[in-house]
N, C-alpha and C positions, 0 to 999 in steps of 0.2 A: 653791603660790605663797605662801600665807600662812605656811606653816611655814618656807619659805626666808627670807622677810622677817623673821620673828621671830628666826631663827638669826643673820642678819646683824646685827640690832640687839643681840643678846646678845653677839656677838663683837666689835662695834665698839670698846668700851673696851680690850679685850685687843689689838686690832689695833695700836693706837698703842704699847702696851708691847712687843709683838713687833717692831714696826718699829724701835723704839729699840734693842732687844737685837740684832737682826740687824745694824743699822748699826754699833753700837759693838763687837760681837764676833761676827761671823758663824760663825767656827769653833766658838766656845764654844756658841753658840745651837744649831747643828746637832748638836753632840756631846751635848747634854743632852736631845735629843728621841728618843723611841722611834719611829724611822722605819718600823718594821714594824707598828705598831698600826693598827687599823681606822680610827681617827679622824685619823691623821696626813695622809693624802692629801686628804680633804675639807677639813681645816683649811688646808692649804697652798693649795688652789685658792681657798678663801674669801679668804685673805690676798691672793692675786694679783688676784682679782676686785675687791676693795675698792680695791686699788692702781690698777686701771684706772679705776674711778669717780673716785677722787681726781685722777688724771691729767687726766681730762676736765674736772673742776671747775677745775683750775689753768690749763687751756688756754682756758677760756671768755672771760676778760677780754682775750685777745689774738686774738680772732677778728673778722672783719668784721661790722659790725652787721647786714647783710642775710643772714648765713649761717644756713641752716636748722639748728636745734638737733639734730634727730634725724639728719639727714644727716651733720652734723659729728660727733656722738657715735658713730654707727655706723662712719664711716670711721676715726676715731681708734682705736676699740676693735679693729676688724679689723686695722688696720695694726700696732698694738702686739702683738696676738696673733701675727701673722705674724713680726714681728721677734724677739720673745722665743722663739717656737718654733724659728725658724731658729738662733738663738744657742744654745738648749738642745741642739739636735741636734748642732751643731758641737762644743760642749763635750763631749757624750757620746762622739762619734766620736774626738775628740782623746785623751780618757782611755782609750778602748778600744784605740787604736793603741799606747799605751805600756804596756798590760797591765792597765788598770783593769777590774775585773769586778764593780763594785757593782751591786746590783739596780736594775732600771729604776724601781721605785717610790721607793726612797731617793734616787736621783739626781734625778728630776724634782721631788720634794718640795723638795730642796735648792735646785734652780734656781728654783722658784716663789717662794721667799723672796728669793733674790738678785735675780731679775728684777723682782719687785714693788717692792723698795727702789730699784733703779736707775732705773726709769721715772719714779718720783715725784721722785727727786733731779734728774734731767735736766730734767723739766718745771718744777720749782721754780726751777732756775737760769735757764731760758729766761724765765720770768715775771719774775725779778729783773732780767734784762738789759733787757727791755721796760719795766719799771717805772722804771728809771733814766732812760731816754729820755723817758718820759711826764712825769716830774717837771720836766725842764729844757726840753722842747720838745714840748708836746702835739700840735701839728700834724705834726711829723716822726714822732712815735709813730704817728699815724693813717696816715701814708704807709707806714710799715713794716708795719703790720697789714694794710693793703689791698693791698700789693704781692704779686703772684702768686709771685715768687721774690725772694730777697734780692739776687741779682746784678742785678736790674732796678731797685733803689733807687738814686736819684741825689741825694745831698746837695746842697742849693742854696747853703749858706753854710759858712764855715769852722767855725762852731759845730756845725753838723749833721755835718760831716765828722769832727770830734772825737768827737761823740756816737756816730757809727756805728762808729768805731774802739773806743770803750769798750764798746759793745754786743758787738762781735765778740770783744773780749778777755775779757769776762765769760763768754760762751758757751764760748770755747776753753779757758779756765782751768777752768771747771766740768766740761767733758767730760774733761779730763786728770785732775782730782781724782777724778771718779767712776770712771774707768778704773783709777786707782791703787787705789781702794778695792776694786774688783772683784778685782784681782790680789793684793791683801793677803788678801782672803777666799778666794783660790784654795786656800789650805791646807785649807779645809773639804772640798773635793773630794779632796784628797790623803789626808786623814783617812778619808774615806768609802771610798776605794779601797785604803787601807793600802799606799801606795807611797812610794818614796824622794823626796827633794827634787829629785834629778836628773831622775827621770821626770816629776815635777810640772813642772819647767822645760821639758822636751821637750813635754809636753802643752800648755803655755802658748804655745810657739812654733807648734805645729801649729794651735792655735786662732786665733792671730793671722793665719796664712797663709790659713786658710779664711774668716776674718771679712771679708777684703777683697772677694771676689766676693759673699759673702752680703749685705754692706752695700750693694753696688751694686745687687743684686737688690731690696732693700727700697726703695731710692731710685726705681728704675724703677716698682715697684708703687705707691709714693706718688704719683709723677707721673701714672700712669694713673688713680688715684683722685682726682686734683685736689688733692692735699695739698702 
C-alpha cells in the first residue's frame, strides 16, 4: 500500500501533463507511446485511477449534505468503472467487426487514457452548470442538489425557469463537445488498427448503435444504486 501511494505521488505531476497531451492531441499522444512496454499498462491504469479520484472530488460540491462520503465515493467509482468498461468493450467490438486486430493491451491502454479524460471533462462541465445556478440562486441550487432526479425539479419563478434552461444547455453543449472530442480522437484507434478512414467510419457507426442499449443499461444500474 505504501509503495502504491508513493507511486501515485510520483506520477501526479506527470498526470496533468499527460491529461493535457491526451486532450490536445490524443492521436499524437498514443502514437508516441510504446504500448507494448511493461510500464505502459500500469501507467494507463494509474492515469485512469487518478481520473476517478478527481471525478469524485469534482462531484463532492454537488452532493446532498447528508450523503455519506464513502457510500458516495464507492457508488461513483463503481458506476464509472462499469460505464467506461462497457464503452471500452463496445469500442473493441466495433473495431473488431471492421477488421481491427490491435492487441488487447494496446487497445485498453488507449481507452484508459481516453476514458480518464472524458469522465473528468464531463464532471467538470456538470460542476460548471451547477456553479452557475448557485451564483444566481443558492436556494434553487440546493433544490437541484437534493432532487432525486432532474425531472422532479419544479422551478418556482421565471428566474428559476431560465436558470434551469441555462443549466440544461450547459450540460447538453458540454456533452456534445466531449462527444466531438472523442470522435476527433477516434483516429487514434484507426492508427492503432492500421485501417482506412472508411472502416473507421463504419466502426464509429457500429459504436453508436451499440452505445444506445449500453447507455440505457448504465442508467438502470445507476438507478438501482440510488444515483
